[in-house]
C-alpha positions, 0 to 999 in steps of 0.5 A: 698146415701144409707140412701136416698135409704133406706128412699125412699124404706121405703116410697114406702113400706109404700105407698104400704101397705097403698094402697093395704090394703083397696083393699085386705080387701074390706070394712072391717076395721082393728082392732085399734091395727093393724092400730096403728102398721101400722101407726108407722112402717115407722117412727120407721124404719126411726128413726132406719136409722137415728140412724145408719147413725149418729152413724156410722159403729159399732159406731166408727164414732160417732160425739158427737156434732151431737148426742147432737144436736139430743138429744135436739129434744125429749126434745123439742118435749116433751115440745110441742115446734113447729117443726121449733123451735125444728129444729133450737134449734138442729142446734144451739146446734150442731153448738155451740158445734162445735165452 
């Protein structure tokens, strides 16, 4: 439940930043570097929350099958596989290792 609250908080914070930014800056545009940092903040925080949730408290509750399934995702993303294929492959690897 805490993970979903954190995801919701990150989503609200990201929306708030994106909504109030133009209002505070008026017609001025942000520098490209600032725009790229703002765009990557929410995904980076979400990835951190997922890693902490998967690895457990102080990494004592680590499920290696789940870690292996998640390890397939970056490999397929780098090979430009479609998202549904990536998700099915991650689930399949996790399920096969749990047999």
